[in-house]
C-alpha positions in Angstrom: 0.0 0.0 0.0 1.1 3.6 -0.7 1.4 6.3 2.0 0.2 9.9 1.4 -1.5 11.2 4.6 -2.8 10.1 7.9 -6.6 9.6 8.3 -8.0 9.3 11.8 -11.1 7.2 12.1 -12.8 4.9 14.5 -14.7 1.9 13.3 -18.0 1.4 15.1 -17.7 -2.1 16.6 -21.1 -3.7 17.2 -22.7 -7.1 17.2 -26.3 -7.5 16.2 -28.0 -10.0 18.5 -31.4 -10.5 16.8 -32.3 -12.2 13.6 -33.5 -9.4 11.2 -32.9 -8.0 7.7 -30.1 -5.5 7.4 -29.5 -2.5 5.1 -28.0 -4.6 2.2 -30.3 -6.8 0.2 -28.3 -9.9 0.5 -27.4 -9.5 4.2 -29.3 -11.1 7.0 -28.3 -12.4 10.4 -27.9 -16.2 10.6 -25.9 -16.8 13.8 -25.9 -14.2 16.5 -22.3 -15.2 17.4 -21.0 -14.7 13.9 -22.5 -11.4 12.6 -23.8 -10.7 9.2 -23.8 -12.6 6.0 -22.8 -11.7 2.5 -24.3 -12.6 -0.9 -23.1 -12.7 -4.5 -24.2 -9.2 -5.4 -23.7 -7.4 -2.1 -21.7 -4.2 -2.2 -19.4 -5.3 0.5 -18.7 -8.5 -1.4 -17.5 -6.5 -4.5 -15.4 -4.2 -2.3 -13.7 -7.1 -0.6 -13.0 -8.6 -4.0 -11.5 -5.4 -5.3 -9.4 -5.1 -2.2 -8.0 -8.6 -2.7 -7.5 -8.4 -6.5 -4.0 -8.8 -7.8 -2.2 -5.4 -7.8 -0.1 -5.3 -11.0 1.6 -2.0 -10.4 4.8 -2.9 -8.6 6.6 -4.0 -11.7 5.5 -1.2 -14.0 9.1 -0.4 -14.7 9.2 -3.8 -16.5 5.9 -4.3 -18.2 4.4 -0.8 -18.3 1.0 -2.1 -17.1 -0.8 -1.7 -13.8 -3.5 -4.3 -14.3 -1.2 -7.3 -14.3 2.3 -8.3 -13.2 4.8 -10.9 -14.4 5.0 -14.3 -12.7 8.3 -14.8 -10.8 11.0 -15.6 -11.6 11.9 -14.0 -14.9 15.0 -12.4 -16.4 15.6 -9.0 -18.0 18.6 -7.2 -19.5 18.7 -3.6 -18.2 21.3 -1.4 -19.9 23.3 -4.5 -21.0 23.2 -5.9 -17.4 21.3 -9.2 -16.9 19.0 -9.3 -13.8 17.0 -12.2 -12.6 13.9 -11.1 -10.8 13.1 -13.7 -8.1 11.3 -11.6 -5.6 9.3 -8.3 -5.8 12.2 -6.5 -4.1 14.5 -7.5 -7.0 12.7 -5.0 -9.2 14.8 -2.3 -7.3 17.9 -3.7 -9.0 16.5 -2.5 -12.4 15.7 0.9 -11.0 19.2 1.1 -9.5 20.8 0.4 -12.9 18.6 3.0 -14.6 19.5 5.5 -11.8 23.2 5.2 -12.4 22.9 8.0 -14.9 20.3 10.5 -15.9 22.1 11.3 -19.1 21.9 8.0 -20.9 19.1 6.2 -22.7 17.8 3.3 -20.6 17.1 0.0 -22.4 15.3 -3.1 -21.2 15.0 -6.4 -22.9 12.8 -9.1 -21.4 13.7 -12.8 -21.7 10.5 -14.3 -23.3 8.4 -16.3 -22.8 6.9 -14.9 -19.6 3.6 -15.5 -17.8 1.5 -12.6 -16.7 -0.9 -12.7 -13.8 -4.1 -10.7 -14.3 -6.1 -8.9 -11.6 -8.3 -12.0 -11.1 -5.2 -14.2 -10.8 -5.7 -16.0 -14.1 -2.5 -16.3 -16.2 -1.5 -15.7 -19.8 1.7 -16.8 -21.5 3.4 -14.0 -23.4 5.9 -14.8 -26.1 7.1 -11.4 -27.3 7.3 -7.7 -26.6 4.6 -7.1 -29.1 2.2 -9.5 -27.3 3.1 -7.8 -24.0 2.5 -4.3 -25.4 -0.9 -5.5 -26.7 -1.8 -6.8 -23.2 -0.7 -3.6 -21.5 -2.9 -1.6 -24.0 -5.9 -3.3 -22.4 -5.1 -1.9 -19.0 -6.3 1.5 -17.8 -3.8 4.3 -18.5 -1.4 5.7 -16.0 -3.1 6.8 -12.7 -6.6 6.3 -14.3 -9.4 5.0 -12.0 -9.5 1.2 -11.8 -11.3 -1.3 -9.6 -8.3 -2.4 -7.7 -8.2 -1.0 -4.1 -4.7 -0.7 -2.7 -5.2 1.6 0.3 -6.4 -1.2 2.6 -5.4 -4.8 3.2 -6.8 -7.7 5.1 -4.8 -9.4 7.9 -4.8 -13.1 7.4 -5.9 -15.7 8.2 -9.6 -15.2 7.8 -12.3 -17.8 8.5 -15.4 -18.0 6.4 -18.4 -19.9 7.7 -20.8 -21.5 5.2 -24.4 -22.3 6.1 -27.1 -24.2 4.2 -30.7 -22.8 3.7 -31.7 -24.2 7.0 -29.1 -22.1 8.7 -27.0 -25.1 9.6 -23.2 -24.7 9.5 -21.9 -27.0 6.8 -18.3 -25.9 6.4 -15.6 -23.4 7.5 -12.8 -22.3 5.2 -9.5 -20.8 6.4 -8.3 -18.1 3.9 -4.6 -17.2 4.0 -4.0 -14.8 1.1 -5.5 -12.2 -1.2 -5.7 -14.8 -4.0 -7.6 -17.3 -1.8 -10.0 -14.6 -0.7 -10.6 -13.4 -4.3 -11.3 -16.9 -5.5 -13.6 -17.7 -2.5 -15.7 -14.6 -3.2 -15.6 -15.2 -6.9 -17.1 -18.7 -6.4 -20.0 -17.6 -4.3 -23.5 -18.7 -5.4 -27.0 -18.2 -4.2 -27.4 -21.7 -2.7 -25.3 -21.0 0.4 -25.1 -18.4 3.1 -21.7 -17.1 4.1 -20.4 -15.0 7.0 -17.0 -14.5 8.5 -15.7 -15.2 11.9 -15.6 -11.6 13.3 -13.8 -9.6 14.4 -11.4 -9.3 11.5 -8.4 -6.9 11.2 -7.7 -4.6 8.3 -4.4 -2.7 7.7 -4.5 0.8 6.1 -1.9 2.1 3.7 -0.2 4.1 6.5 0.2 1.0 8.8 -2.8 1.8 11.0 -4.8 -1.3 11.9 -8.6 -1.4 12.6 -10.7 -4.2 14.1 -14.0 -4.7 12.3 -16.9 -6.5 13.9 -19.4 -6.7 11.0 -19.8 -6.2 7.2 -21.6 -2.9 7.5 -18.6 -1.3 9.2 -16.2 -3.1 6.8 -18.1 -1.6 3.8 -17.9 1.9 5.4 -14.2 1.6 6.0 -13.3 0.3 2.5 -15.4 3.0 0.8 -13.9 5.8 3.0 -10.2 4.9 2.3 -10.5 3.4 -1.2 -9.1 6.6 -2.8 -7.2 8.0 0.2 -3.7 7.0 -1.0 -1.4 7.2 -4.0 -1.7 3.8 -5.7 1.3 4.6 -7.9 -0.4 3.3 -11.0 2.1 4.9 -13.3 5.3 3.8 -15.1 7.7 6.3 -13.4 9.9 4.2 -11.0 11.4 7.3 -9.4 8.3 9.1 -8.3 8.0 7.1 -5.1 11.7 7.4 -4.1 10.9 9.9 -1.4 7.6 8.5 -0.1 8.9 8.6 3.5 10.6 12.0 3.2 9.7 15.0 5.2 10.9 18.6 4.7 13.2 18.4 7.7 15.1 15.4 6.3 15.3 17.0 2.8 16.5 20.3 4.3 19.3 18.4 6.2 20.3 16.6 3.0 20.6 19.8 1.1 22.3 22.0 3.8 24.7 19.3 5.0 26.7 19.9 1.7 28.3 23.3 1.4 28.5 23.4 -2.4 26.1 22.3 -5.0 26.5 22.6 -8.8 24.0 22.4 -11.7 24.0 19.0 -13.2 20.9 19.5 -15.4 18.7 22.5 -16.2 16.0 22.3 -18.9 13.4 25.0 -19.4 10.9 25.0 -22.2 12.8 22.2 -24.0 16.0 24.1 -23.9 19.1 22.7 -22.2 20.7 25.5 -20.1 23.1 23.7 -17.8 26.2 24.7 -19.8 25.4 28.3 -19.0 25.9 27.6 -15.4 29.1 25.7 -15.3 31.3 27.2 -12.6 28.4 28.4 -10.5 28.4 27.2 -6.9 25.2 27.1 -5.0 25.1 27.2 -1.2 21.8 26.5 0.5 21.8 27.8 4.1 19.8 26.7 7.0 18.1 30.1 7.4 16.5 29.7 4.0 18.9 31.9 2.0 21.0 31.0 -1.0 24.3 32.3 -2.0 25.5 31.6 -5.6 29.0 32.4 -6.7 30.7 32.3 -10.0 34.1 33.6 -11.2 32.8 37.2 -11.5 29.5 37.5 -9.8 27.6 36.7 -6.5 23.9 36.2 -6.4 21.6 36.0 -3.4 18.2 34.5 -2.9 15.9 32.3 -0.9 14.7 28.7 -0.8 11.9 26.9 1.1 10.3 23.4 1.3 6.7 22.5 1.8 4.7 19.3 1.9 5.7 15.7 2.6 6.4 12.3 1.0 6.1 12.4 -2.7 4.4 15.8 -2.6 7.3 18.1 -1.4 7.7 21.4 -3.2 10.9 23.4 -3.3 10.5 27.1 -4.0 13.6 28.9 -5.3 13.9 32.7 -5.8 17.3 34.1 -6.8 17.7 37.7 -7.8 19.3 37.8 -11.3 19.0 34.0 -12.0 15.4 33.7 -13.3 16.0 30.3 -14.9 15.9 28.8 -11.4 13.0 30.7 -9.9 9.9 28.6 -9.5 8.0 26.3 -7.2 9.6 23.0 -8.2 8.4 19.5 -7.3 11.0 17.3 -5.5 11.3 14.3 -7.8 14.2 12.3 -6.3 17.2 12.5 -4.0 20.2 10.3 -4.5 23.3 9.4 -2.4 25.4 7.1 -4.5 29.2 6.4 -3.9 29.7 9.8 -2.2 28.0 11.8 -5.0 24.7 13.4 -3.9 22.0 14.7 -6.2 18.5 16.1 -5.8 16.2 16.3 -8.8 13.4 18.8 -9.2 10.7 18.7 -11.8 7.9 21.1 -13.0 6.0 19.6 -15.9 8.6 18.9 -18.6 11.2 21.3 -17.0 14.0 19.8 -14.9 16.6 21.1 -12.4 19.1 18.7 -10.9 21.9 19.7 -8.5 24.8 17.5 -7.6 27.6 17.6 -4.9 30.4 15.5 -3.6 30.1 17.4 -0.3 33.7 18.8 -0.5 34.5 22.5 -0.4 35.5 22.5 -4.0 32.1 21.2 -5.3 31.6 18.3 -7.6 34.3 16.7 -9.8 36.4 19.3 -11.6 38.4 18.6 -14.7 41.5 17.7 -12.9 39.7 14.8 -11.1 39.0 12.8 -14.3 42.3 13.7 -15.8 44.2 12.5 -12.7 42.1 9.3 -12.7 42.9 8.6 -16.4 46.5 9.3 -16.0 46.9 6.6 -13.4 47.3 3.0 -14.7 46.2 1.3 -17.8 42.7 0.9 -19.2 40.8 -1.5 -21.4 37.7 -1.2 -23.5 35.1 -2.9 -21.4 32.2 -2.0 -23.8 31.8 -0.5 -27.2 28.2 -0.6 -28.4 27.4 1.2 -31.7 23.6 1.9 -31.7 22.8 -1.6 -30.4 25.7 -3.4 -32.2 28.1 -4.7 -29.6 31.6 -4.4 -31.1 33.7 -4.8 -27.9 35.5 -7.9 -29.2 37.3 -5.7 -31.8 39.3 -4.2 -28.8 40.1 -7.3 -26.9 43.8 -7.4 -25.9 44.4 -3.6 -26.2 45.6 -1.7 -23.2 45.3 2.1 -23.2 47.6 4.7 -21.6 46.3 8.2 -21.2 49.2 10.6 -20.9 49.3 14.0 -19.1 50.4 15.7 -22.3 47.1 14.7 -24.0 48.3 11.8 -25.9 47.0 8.2 -25.7 48.4 4.9 -26.8 46.5 1.6 -27.5 48.8 -1.4 -27.5 47.9 -5.1 -28.0 51.4 -6.5 -28.0 51.6 -6.6 -31.8 50.9 -2.9 -32.7 50.7 0.4 -30.9 48.2 3.0 -32.0 48.6 6.7 -31.1 45.9 9.2 -30.5 45.0 12.3 -28.5 42.5 13.0 -25.7 41.1 15.9 -23.7 38.4 16.4 -21.1 36.7 19.2 -19.2 36.0 16.6 -16.5 32.3 17.5 -16.2 30.6 16.9 -19.5 32.7 15.4 -22.2 35.8 13.6 -23.4 37.3 14.2 -26.8 39.1 11.3 -28.5 41.0 11.3 -31.8 42.9 8.3 -33.3 42.8 9.6 -36.9 42.2 6.8 -39.4 43.7 4.0 -37.3 41.4 1.0 -37.3 39.5 0.0 -35.1 40.1 3.0 -32.8 39.0 5.4 -35.5 35.4 4.5 -34.3 36.2 6.5 -31.1 36.9 9.8 -32.9 34.2 12.0 -31.4 33.2 14.3 -28.6 31.8 11.9 -26.0 29.4 12.9 -23.2 30.4 11.7 -19.8 27.7 9.6 -18.2 29.6 8.5 -15.0 33.1 7.9 -13.8 35.0 6.8 -10.7 38.6 5.6 -10.0 38.1 2.4 -12.0 35.5 3.1 -14.6 34.5 5.8 -17.2 31.2 5.5 -19.1 30.7 7.7 -22.2 27.8 8.1 -24.7 27.4 9.8 -28.1 24.0 10.5 -29.5 24.0 10.9 -33.3 22.6 14.1 -34.6 21.5 12.4 -37.7 19.6 9.2 -37.0 19.4 9.7 -33.2 21.4 6.4 -32.5 23.3 6.0 -29.3 26.9 4.8 -29.0 28.2 3.7 -25.6 31.9 3.4 -24.7 33.1 2.2 -21.3 36.7 2.1 -20.2 37.8 0.1 -17.1 41.1 0.3 -15.2 43.2 -2.9 -15.2 
């Protein structure tokens, strides 16, 4: 269940002790010690079934559909990394891979065939991406209203008591899961009378538990909370990364780092981050901002409002209008000592990064120093989906301080040049020397550390993406 806000409520707990008709057509008292009964068409029956239906939204990053999920286990290849999904939590591995960089094009390939589980727990075998897309097309769109109720759960086991028309107990059924409850309710017919062994316990999306003593109260509770939480029925895996955040935690995250730099700024489909290279942002605890560049100093204010996935960050800096707005906090990251917080406003984006050192994040000397140390190999060269890494097997590269680079495989040595600004790109030039002439380009830096450098180049012609990864020996 998803958390958005706290609702205070008290369920009226009562036990009707006389045999009479109740407010629902199919409900009447059979056993004064058991409570009410349910029928095939009772409103509470349908609400219970919608609550126990299969929620298909947890794996939307894989299948793009919230009305079914994929039967475990299955295997995918995310950005050329194979991942076997054996538990629901393993989905996070795919998100982690995609989150390694916000500047690359994420790719996902599913190892077919797979089996999907529909909301009624029936299954369908899917043999291709085309078949999966067709199945997903039958689902409601992202965040559209659907029958599935995710804001409340039943605490199991439940015991159902079945009577015949003479009000004689003929069977009791112990129900241990949503699927068992759904199937039990789906199989109801008019020839039997069914009640449950009350009280039963329900769990709300925020962890609150309520004890329910009859079907009338259960119907009221489900109807009241059915739309009280964010069911996360969309295909954005990042929009719930801060579901437990509050403004104090986010403020601590931001103010604990003295210097932040602009990693991404897009306004009205225009990329503006290059205009702010060399600008250092300091967010102070008193709500003020100080921005310094080589020649100017700007002052402004910042504030946070809201909680969970609904936190807003308002920025107002005199003289820097590109930053001024009430932004929605999309994601905060803390990976390998590099911190980022990502803000969104419609299609506009603003992302800050920091390594929490006084000098800000990764200057040009950092990458240059890393490349100058030791020898490197080509761990991956993928040209628009065509993996050509094998062409570079056996070559070791030395990046020299004077801007030259050599590639040696023991039989021949190829000479080229390199340069970097350390923040956005690496320029390589091996002239016409095969196969390293394929590297002649201005490569965008996706990510780097002491042992690995990942680069991409997006063609301005056909829009294809080339990926080049160096790893230190």
